[in-house]
N, C-alpha and C positions, 0 to 999 in steps of 0.2 A: 505491501499500500502506500501512495506514494503522500509527503505531506507537504504543502507550502508554505514557508513561514516570511511572515514581513518583517522586516527588522526596521524598526524607526530609529533614524536617527536626529537629533536637535541640529535645527541651520546650520551652519557653518560662514567661517566667513567666505570661505569659495563658494558658497551657495548651491554645496548639495542637494539634492530632491530626495525624497522619500523612496526607496527602491521596494521591489519585490525579490526575490530571488527561492527560484526552484530547487529541491536538493533531489536528483535523478537518482534511484537505485541506491537508494540508502538502506540497506536492508535491517542494520541495529536497529531501525525505526521500528519495524514492523510488529506486528502485535502476532505472538505464538498461536501456532495452531494445532491446538490441542489433540491426540490419541481418543479415537471413539469405541475404537476395537483392535483384537489381535485373530488372527485366523490362522488354519493349520491344514497343510495337503491334503493333510488326512486324519482323522480322531479314532481309527484304530489300524492295528496294525500286528499283521501273524509272520510270526520268524519262525525258522527251522534254526536248533543249536547251531550255531555257528556263520548264519544269515547275516544278512545286511540290509538297510530300508533308507531310505530318503525319506528328512520331513522340512519341508520348506515354510516360514511362516510370514505373514502379510499383514502389514497395520493398515490401517484405516483413519483418517483417510490419506489418501495416495500423496499429500501436501503437507501430512504433517511434519511437523517441524522436527520433531526427532522421532526415528521408526525403527531406531536401535531394538534388539530383544535379547534378554538372557533366556538361559535353559535352565532346568533343574531334573533330577531322574530320582525317581520314587525306590527301585529297588535297581542298584550295579550289578547285585548276586543274580540278576533274573536279564539283564543286557545294560551295556554302557553307548554314552554318547559323545561324538568326538569332540564336540565344543561346549564352553556355557555364554558362548557370544556367537553370535553372527546370524545372517539370514536364514541358512539350512544348515543339516547337520547330518553327520551319520549314523544310527543306531545300528548293534552290534550284538547280536544274539549270544547269552553266555550257558545260561542253563534255564530249562523248564520251569517256569515261571511267571508273573504278571508284573507288569512295571509302567506307570506313569508318566508320560514323558510331559514338561509344561514350558510354554513359552511367556515369557512375561515381558509386557513392555516395559523397556527402559526408564518412559518420561512419566507413566502413571503404574504401577504396581499393582493397582488392583484390575487391569485388563490381562487378562491372561485368557490363555485355550491348550488344550489339553488335548496328548493320543495315547490310548492304552494298547502298550506292545504285550502281546502273548508270545511266548516261547513252548513248542512245541520240543517234540523228539526228546529233552532232558538224555537220557541212560540210551538213548536206541542211536543206531545209524553211525555214531561219532568215534572218531582216535583223538586218546586224549591221553596229552603228554606234561605231566608236571616238573619242574625244575626251577630253576635262575635265570633272570635275564635282566642284566643293568644293577645290580644289587636288591632286585626284588623278588619273591615267591611268586614265581611266572607257570598258569595254566594254559598249555594251548590246547584249544577244540578246533579241529579238523586245520590246524596249521594256525587260526588267529587266537593272538596273544589277548592274557588276561592277567593285569600285574593283580595279586591278590595280597599285599604288602609286603614290606622289608624282608628281608630272610632270605630263606631256600624253602619251596616245595621239594620234599624227598618221593613220595608218592603219594600216587589218586587212584581210588578205584571209585567206580559206577555198578550203583546193585538200584535199580528199578527206576526211577527218575530222578534218582537223589548221587549228588557227585559228591564225593569225599577226598578231600588234599590234606594229607599227614607233612608234618615241617617244622620248621624255625623261625620265628619272628627276631630281628635283632641279629647281630653278629659279637663277638668274642663273651665278655663276661655279660653282655646285658640279652646276651640269647633265650628263646624261650619258648617252650614245647606250643607248638598248637595243632587244632584240626578245622581245615576250614569245611562246612559241609554248605554247599550251592555260594560258594563265597562269602560265607557269614564264619566268622570268626569265632571260637573258642579255645581259650587258654585252658591249658593242659597243668601247668605248673606256676610258680611263681618262684623257685629259683633256677638257675643259670640249668637251661638243658634244650631237649632235643629230642624230637619226636622222628621216627627212621621209619616209620610201616604201620601199614591201616591194612586193616580186615573186616568185613561187613560177612556178617550170619543173620540171617533174621531181623529180628528187632535190636542186635546186640552191635556195637561196634568198637574193635581191639585197636590199640594203638600202642607199638610197642616204640620205645626211643630210651632217654638216661639222663638222671638228673647229676649233678657234681655233685658231691661229697666237699664235707667242708675240708678237709684233707687235698682236695684239688684232683680226686679221681672220676670218674664217669662211672654211673651205677646204670644198670640194666631197671628199667620199670615197665609195667605194662597196667594201660588205662582200661578198662572196661567199664562203658559210657562214663566214661568218664573220671571213673573211680580208681584209685591207684593202689598196686601191688607192688613190692618190690621184690624181683625177678632173683636174687642172690645175693651172697654177702661175702662175693672176693674181691680183691686188693683195687681189680679194676672189671668192668665187663659193658657188655656194649651190645646190643641187638639189633639186626642189620632186616630182618625178613620174616611175616610175620603169616600165617594160614591157618584154616579154618577147618577141620572136619568133621563132619559129625558134631560130636558135645565136645571133641578135643581140638584145643588150642596147640599149634607150633609153632616155636619164636626160634629163629637160628639168630646166632651170634659167637660172639669170644669174649674168654675172660682170663684172668692171669690169678693164681696162687703162687706162693714163693717157691715153687715147681717148674714152672713154667707159662706160656702163653699156648691155651687153647681151642680149639673150635668147639661148638658146642650146639646143642640141642635143646632149649627146654621144653618139655612135653604136661600142659596143666601146670606148669610153674617148676615140674621135679627136670635137672638138670640131666644130662646124659655128654660125657665128652666122646669126643668124634675122634679127635687125635693123640697120639702120646707125648709124654714129654720130653720127647728126644728132638722136637722140631716143634718153631711157632707156626700156629695155623689161624685161620680164620673161617669160618661159617658165613657165608653170605647170602643165599639163595633159599626157598625150601617150598618143595608144594609136594601136595597130599595128593596119588591118585591112585586109585582101585586098590587101597590100602596098604599101597608103597609109598613110603618116605624117602625124597629125593633132599639132599643136600647138598651143595655144590659151595664152593670156597677154594682155599689155596691149601699148602703146606709144606711149610719150606721152601716159599714162593714157585712153587707148581701148583698148577691148577688142577684139581681133585674133583670127585662127585663121588657123595656118601648113598648107598642106597638100604636102606634099613640098615644103617649104622656100618656098612659094606664100605672099607675106601678102595677107588679105585682113579687112579691119574690120567687125565688125557694125555696122549702122544707118548703113551710111553714112557709119562715122565722124564721127555726130554723137553721140552717146553717151559722156558720160564713164565710167568706172568700172574691174573686173577681172572679168578670166576667169579660174577656178579648177580647173576639171576637165574633160576631153572623153570621151564616150563614143557610140560607134556602134555599131546594134542594124540588121539588115535593110538597110542602104544608110542609115537615117537617123542623120544626127549631134547629138547632143545637147550641147551645151555651159553649165554654171553658171557665175553670179561675181554681180557688183551691178553696177546703173548706178541714175543721181541722178534721183528723180523731179521734179517741177515745184517743189519743195519744196526742193529739193540735198537731199532725205536718199536714203541710200544703202537699194538694196533688194534683194533677193537676187531673183535673174533666171536665167529658163528660156529656151535658145536652141535650136528643133529647125529644122531646114536654115535658120537663120536667123533664125526668125522667134521675136518676143521674148515671153515673157511674165514678167512679173512676179509674184514670187509671196505677196508681200505686200502689201497695202495702208494706208492710214489712218497713223498715228502712229511705229508702233516703225519704226528702223532694222534693217537684217536684212542677212546674208550668206550666198549659197552658197557652201558648199567643196567638193562633191562631189558627183556623179550618179553612175547606175549603173539598166542598164534589165533587169528580167527577165520573163519572159512575158506581155510587154506592159506591166506597168508601170513605169513611170518614178519613180523613187526620188533624193531632193534632200535631202543632208542639209546644217546649215547651223546659223546662231542668231540671234535677233532680242534687241533690247535697246534702250537709251534715246538711245545716238548711235552714232558711228563715228569711230575716228581710226586714221591708219597704225601696223600691227605693227611692232616691231624688234627684230633682236636681233642684240648682238654688234655695237650703234652699224648695221646694213644696215637698211632697209626690207623686210619680208619678206608683205607683204600687210595688210589689214584688220581692224583690232582694233571689232566690237562692246562696249559701254560695257553694263556689267549684262544679261550675255548669258545668254541661255536659251537652252541646246542642242535642237533642232527638224530633226523629218525631217518630209519632205512626200512623199505618197505620190499620181499624180498629183496634183497641185496642191494636196490635202486636207492641212491641216496636223497635226502630233501634236506635244506637248511633250513630251520626254523626262523633262527635272527642273524643280523648283519653285525650286532654286536655281540660285546661279550657276554655268554651264555652257557649255559645246561640242560641237558635233559638227563633228568634220572630214574624218569619211569613213563611206561605206556600202559595203556589200559584202550581193549577195542568193547566196544560192545554196541 
């Protein structure tokens, strides 16, 4: 709107007359145009887990002075939004459930519009990978990342429409064991702690991990529906894998007493030594099939498999390396870990019924941490990087660290990189 301002000046000796001045285009003098409403391109949206959709906000009237909007999301565990500002955002489905996405006028907070997003699929048709990316516990669903919080996600399990992730928030002395259920966090301990594995049977959720004692040693703990149970009184003890079969709860790991470091299996809390005192050993994976208990790990730095307690080395005992995970499907036994190649580089390795396949070649170092078989396809999670070194936690070796790692998923030997930044994949689950 243009205003005409009349300036009156007293007659001066020079005889100036009254003059009229028109101020053209002076926007700072315009009356603001208020917002009367906000509308969205969709008021409801249905997405499958891993899917995406677009939402665009339109502010009325079109010549409103401030047409900016802000966005909020009621349930980030079901779906996430790409931004909190801007006219258009992307919605990414994370887990089965419902969330309401709201666009709000930046000029008038009372003017809003909403879209109800329904996420379907949950625990069906998805490839779930848990790990770490850029310092955050991360869950990849069909390749789409979801940040769960600071720390690391150690294992993912899907039961029905619920996605369970065990891990820890924070690092070092501030690390705390947590369980995320459909993205919602549950603290398991107020001590320095870490949750390494999770299993679900019926309505019961089992999480195994460690708490650090006042002497600074990690001690094995089993949480059943959040209730804590110590697993032993060794100098130190670490559970690495859990499996439930019928009414029996199996936890594989390792512990130490005054005579050595042993691979052990806890069955309903009762401890069984798998290795002798003449060597250092770890048990890292357990799987029960047809009444047979399979435990994999390493003994004297050589990959081994224990079947109902009977020890069998891989590669005739000639390979150096670790094994981390075991899965049985259709009578076939799949084990993953790493072995050294001819240049002493650690390479992600898959054994099927004892037959060895290195998953990487060339210069990268790599480690395979988890294996899952579904529909005849073999999925392996792990990492590739520029080097390798022993991984320690609370002063105890807990496996292999890849330096400058990139999270990787192999499907039937074909590599898929999950992240371009510093990242690791610890667990894979397919449903």
